[in-house]
N, C-alpha and C positions, 0 to 999 in steps of 0.2 A: 895269678892273682895282683891284679895291680891297684894299687892302692889301699889293699885290705891292712886292716893292723892282727899282727899275729901275736897271741898270747905268750910270752917266754916260759911259762910252764908247761907247757904243752896240755893245759886242760883246753877242753873242748868249751867253745862259749857256750853261756847260759841260752835253753831256748828263750824265745822272746815269748812273752807273757801276752794272752788272748786277751784284749781288753774285754769287761761286760758288757753286754747290750744294753744300750738304752733303754731304761724303764719305758713303757707304754702306760696311760693313765686309764682305769675302769672307765669303760663307755657307760652311758645309758640307754637304756631301751629308747628312747624320742626323748625330744627337744621339748615334750610340754612341761612348761613350768621353768624352764633353763634361764638360771641368768646369764645373760652375752656379756662375753670383753670383746673389745675390738682394737686389735693392736695394727696400728698403720706405720708404713714405714717413709714417710715424707713424697714419697712418687708421687708424679701429676697423676691423678683419678685414683691411688689409694685408698682415699677416704672416702670418698663417694661409691667405688665398689664395694668397699667394706657395708658403708649405710645400705647399700640397697639391697646385700645379702642378709644384711641383719633384720630389713623390713619384711623379707620374704622369709625368714627365719618366725618372725613373730607372726605374720599374718597366715603363714600356710603351716608351718608347724607347730606350733602353739609356745614359743617361746615366749618366756614372760617379759623380754626388752634388755635392752642395752642398758646394764649397770656400770661401764667400765669401759672409756674408750679414750687412749691415750697416742700421742705420738713419738717416735724413738726421735733422740736428739741426731740419732747418725744412723741412716739405712744401709751403710756396710757392714755395721756392728752387732753383734746378737745382744740383745735385750739384756741391760745390768739385771744381777741378783735383785735388787729391791722392786725392780719395775714387776720380774718374774712373780716375787714376792704379794704382791699388791694384788696382780690377776688372782693367784692362786685361794686370797682369803676372799677376792669378792664374788670370782664367778665360776658358773658351772660349767663352761665351754669359751674358748675363745677360739676366731677367727682371724688371721695375720696373713699380711702381704701390705703389696703385692710384691713379687719379685716379679721385675720388669728389665732387669737387668744381671749381669752375671754375679756383679758382688751382693746386691741386694735379693737375689733370689738364694745363694748359699746364706747369707743371713736371715732370712725368714725362714728358712729350715732350720737352723737353729735355734730359733727361738720356740718355733715348734716344740723339737726335741726337748729344749731346757720346760716348757712348760709342761709338758708330758711328764719329764722325770719331778715337776713342783706336785704329779696329780690334777695336772687339768688337762681333758681333752682338748685337741688343737687340731684346728683346719688351717692348713697354709695353702694358698692361691699364690701361682708360680704363672708365668706365661710360659708357653711351650717351648720358644727358643733358648730357654736357659735349664733345660732338665738336667743337664750333665754336671753343669756346677750345683745346684739344688742333689743330685744325686751324691755327689763327691763331697759334701757339705755333709750329710747324713750318714755315708759310710764316715766319715772324721771323726764325728760327732758317737762313734759308737751304734747307728742306727741305720746301717745299710739294709734297703728296702723300704727304706721310710715313705712312708705315703701320704702324696699331696693331691689340690687339683690343680689342672692346668687349663688356661686359658689360651685363645691366640695372641699372639704375640703383634704390634704393641698396646700397652695398653694407655700408656700415657699422652695418647693421640687421640684419644676418644671423646665423641661428643657425649652431653649428659646421657641420651635417647640410648646411643651406642654401649652407655656403662651401665645403663638397668637392662638391657639386652644381654649384657655377657654375664652381671648377675644371676638372670634368670637360668641361662646357661649353666653355670657352675653350681648353682644351690644343690642341686642331689647330691652332686658329691660332697660339699661341704656337710652334708644331715649324715650321709655313708661314711664320712670321718670322724665325726661329732659323737656316733651312736651305734648303737649293735647292728643296725642296717648296712647291707652291704649292696654295693649296686649292680 
């Protein structure tokens, strides 16, 4: 065993503790009257995509409207605890993203896991090119198999019309993640 550290007392090493699974917030039966929060990460077209999704949540799924929209200061870092607490206090559900690169996809998933732990159902949107980093972050945060919505990569270069089309494409998945509905 090269590079192994041996205990000179001969005791067996303690088994590694299994981290507790990350909590998942309780789901609503539907979005009727839900106060929606949007957390965007500064990536090109992220704010527009989230706003388009929110418009559809209100028009087609009865959400009350967007009550909080913030922009993270660093797209590659998880949201600070104060920001998560602000969403937990003001919102019934949160949509976040857009994971359109490796670090921002991982960070978006970390945000979703943090929001869920704070009791807020979260729907994370990531581009399909970065599922490996999103899944790795979910596992690292104690939420292996964390579900999120994917859209075709890239998002940053889309026209406003294309962003609207992407929103129409992902909204059913967003609703399924935020409610008891399943796709």
